[in-house]
C-alpha positions as MATLAB code, in Angstrom:
seq = 'XXXXXXXXXXXXXXXXXXXXXXXXXXXXXXXXXXXXXXXXXXXXXXXXXXXXXXXXXXXXXXXXXXXXXXXXXXXXXXXXXXXXXXXXXXXXXXXXXXXXXXXXXXXXXXXXXXXXXXXXXXXXXXXXXXXXXXXXXXXXXXXXXXXXXXXXXXXXXXXXXX';
ca = [
      -4.926   19.707   81.546;
      -3.617   18.897   77.896;
      -1.409   21.166   76.830;
      -2.015   21.980   73.159;
       0.583   23.709   71.029;
      -0.549   26.587   68.887;
       0.666   26.897   65.559;
       3.099   29.933   65.371;
       1.711   32.799   63.414;
       3.126   33.739   60.189;
       2.855   36.890   58.917;
       1.411   37.199   55.157;
       4.822   38.955   54.027;
       6.673   36.107   55.331;
       4.965   33.317   53.260;
       7.408   31.805   50.372;
       5.881   32.321   47.031;
       5.136   29.303   45.026;
       6.834   28.438   41.777;
       5.334   29.719   38.545;
       2.941   27.165   37.040;
       3.655   25.861   33.285;
       6.588   25.362   31.132;
       9.283   27.899   30.302;
       9.530   28.728   26.507;
      13.035   26.922   26.236;
      11.434   23.599   27.765;
       8.543   23.888   25.294;
      11.052   24.444   22.424;
      13.331   21.691   23.560;
      10.382   19.194   23.285;
       9.138   20.274   20.159;
      12.612   19.950   18.807;
      12.965   16.423   19.905;
       9.422   15.353   18.749;
      10.530   16.911   15.266;
      13.805   14.828   15.184;
      11.927   11.695   16.139;
       9.389   12.326   13.391;
      11.901   13.303   10.677;
      13.956    9.866   11.454;
      10.851    7.725   11.083;
       9.344    9.280    7.985;
      11.364    7.560    5.187;
      10.749    4.068    6.801;
       7.112    4.661    7.046;
       6.883    6.098    3.251;
       8.871    2.931    2.244;
       6.700    0.472    3.999;
       3.570    2.159    2.475;
       4.897    1.835   -0.852;
       5.838   -1.770   -0.470;
       2.467   -2.584    0.767;
       0.886   -1.000   -2.259;
       2.959   -2.834   -4.720;
       2.248   -6.116   -2.510;
      -1.398   -5.374   -2.751;
      -1.281   -4.719   -6.583;
       0.432   -7.840   -7.266;
      -2.263   -9.658   -5.326;
      -4.961   -8.255   -7.442;
      -2.903   -8.879  -10.650;
      -3.032  -12.678   -9.567;
      -6.694  -12.290   -8.791;
      -7.105  -11.015  -12.059;
      -5.406  -14.021  -13.689;
      -7.832  -16.089  -11.695;
     -10.889  -13.971  -12.961;
      -9.768  -14.582  -16.645;
      -9.591  -18.191  -16.049;
     -12.964  -18.139  -14.528;
     -14.623  -16.020  -17.247;
     -13.110  -18.255  -19.943;
     -14.308  -21.407  -18.344;
     -17.963  -19.977  -17.619;
     -18.249  -18.678  -21.204;
     -16.787  -21.631  -22.749;
     -14.531  -19.774  -25.026;
     -11.169  -18.137  -24.653;
     -10.579  -14.486  -23.264;
      -7.739  -12.184  -24.211;
      -5.841  -10.747  -21.243;
      -3.898   -7.368  -21.880;
      -1.693   -5.220  -19.913;
      -1.077   -1.606  -21.264;
       1.862   -0.445  -19.676;
       1.182    3.272  -20.469;
      -2.125    3.513  -19.092;
      -1.117    0.970  -16.325;
      -4.426   -1.121  -17.029;
      -5.092   -4.976  -17.290;
      -8.001   -5.476  -19.347;
      -9.853   -8.950  -19.880;
     -11.954   -9.253  -23.122;
     -13.951  -11.855  -25.001;
     -11.383  -13.337  -27.437;
     -14.127  -13.931  -30.116;
     -16.518  -10.565  -29.884;
     -13.888   -8.303  -28.035;
     -16.205   -7.269  -25.618;
     -14.576   -5.824  -22.471;
     -15.316   -8.217  -19.644;
     -13.226   -6.401  -16.852;
     -10.677   -3.795  -16.388;
      -8.304   -2.965  -13.555;
      -6.455    0.255  -13.079;
      -3.286    0.592  -11.351;
      -2.037    3.947  -12.327;
      -2.330    7.512  -10.791;
      -6.077    7.199  -11.074;
      -6.084    4.048   -8.853;
      -5.558    3.202   -5.330;
      -2.045    1.625   -6.221;
      -0.693    4.830   -7.743;
       2.264    2.532   -9.393;
       4.804    3.971  -11.324;
       5.280    0.647  -13.585;
       3.244   -1.989  -14.764;
       4.387   -4.032  -17.780;
       3.889   -7.650  -19.102;
       5.562  -10.161  -21.395;
       3.864  -10.747  -23.666;
       1.600   -7.855  -23.313;
      -1.454   -9.938  -24.421;
      -2.382  -13.573  -23.833;
      -5.344  -15.788  -24.536;
      -6.863  -17.809  -21.710;
      -8.470  -20.840  -22.942;
     -11.697  -22.352  -21.361;
      -9.713  -25.121  -19.521;
      -7.278  -22.568  -17.685;
      -4.623  -22.841  -19.814;
      -3.026  -20.102  -21.763;
      -1.369  -19.709  -25.180;
       2.001  -18.370  -23.567;
       3.620  -17.951  -20.359;
       2.963  -14.366  -19.041;
       5.198  -12.469  -16.513;
       3.508   -9.187  -15.072;
       5.986   -6.842  -13.490;
       4.513   -4.490  -10.947;
       6.709   -1.646   -9.251;
       7.113    1.423   -7.670;
      10.337    3.626   -6.806;
      12.890    0.756   -6.435;
      10.646   -2.110   -5.396;
       9.431   -4.671   -7.757;
       7.226   -7.797   -7.639;
       6.254  -10.129  -10.360;
       3.430  -12.582  -11.111;
       3.602  -15.296  -13.605;
       0.714  -17.363  -15.373;
       2.392  -20.480  -16.992;
       0.862  -22.011  -20.164;
      -0.512  -24.805  -17.877;
      -2.511  -21.978  -16.069;
      -0.375  -22.009  -12.969;
      -0.361  -18.559  -11.196;
       2.608  -17.541   -9.005;
       3.609  -14.395   -7.272;
       7.486  -14.484   -7.684;
       9.323  -13.072   -4.639;
];
């Protein structure tokens, strides 16, 4: 005959009690403190990166507006005026003969860029139908310590200065 071992009988009052499930308050607080510290350390870098990205996008849009002014002047076969208003933070393209507004781009708090600074030297310039300008213009775009510039030469070359 095969001898089978019977498990020892255990009384209910002798069973070990399982440990309580879940985290203690101290463990939860420690985890939250660690997460809060990491978030606090990363926040300034993220904000700076987002600000730089906004300024870089705005600079590309300013360059695109220069190209648009050249295109509109060539298409109409008459000069257009490119004006930068540093107070309203707008870049406006107007027909130089009739002063009809052809395009306007906003860079202030009412736009997606929310820039602190937009200025140009000179503030207004003519763009001729052949793509040339009457003066070299530099537009400066900035926000909280980070600035970029776009330059259009008299010959019509457009460059983002880095």
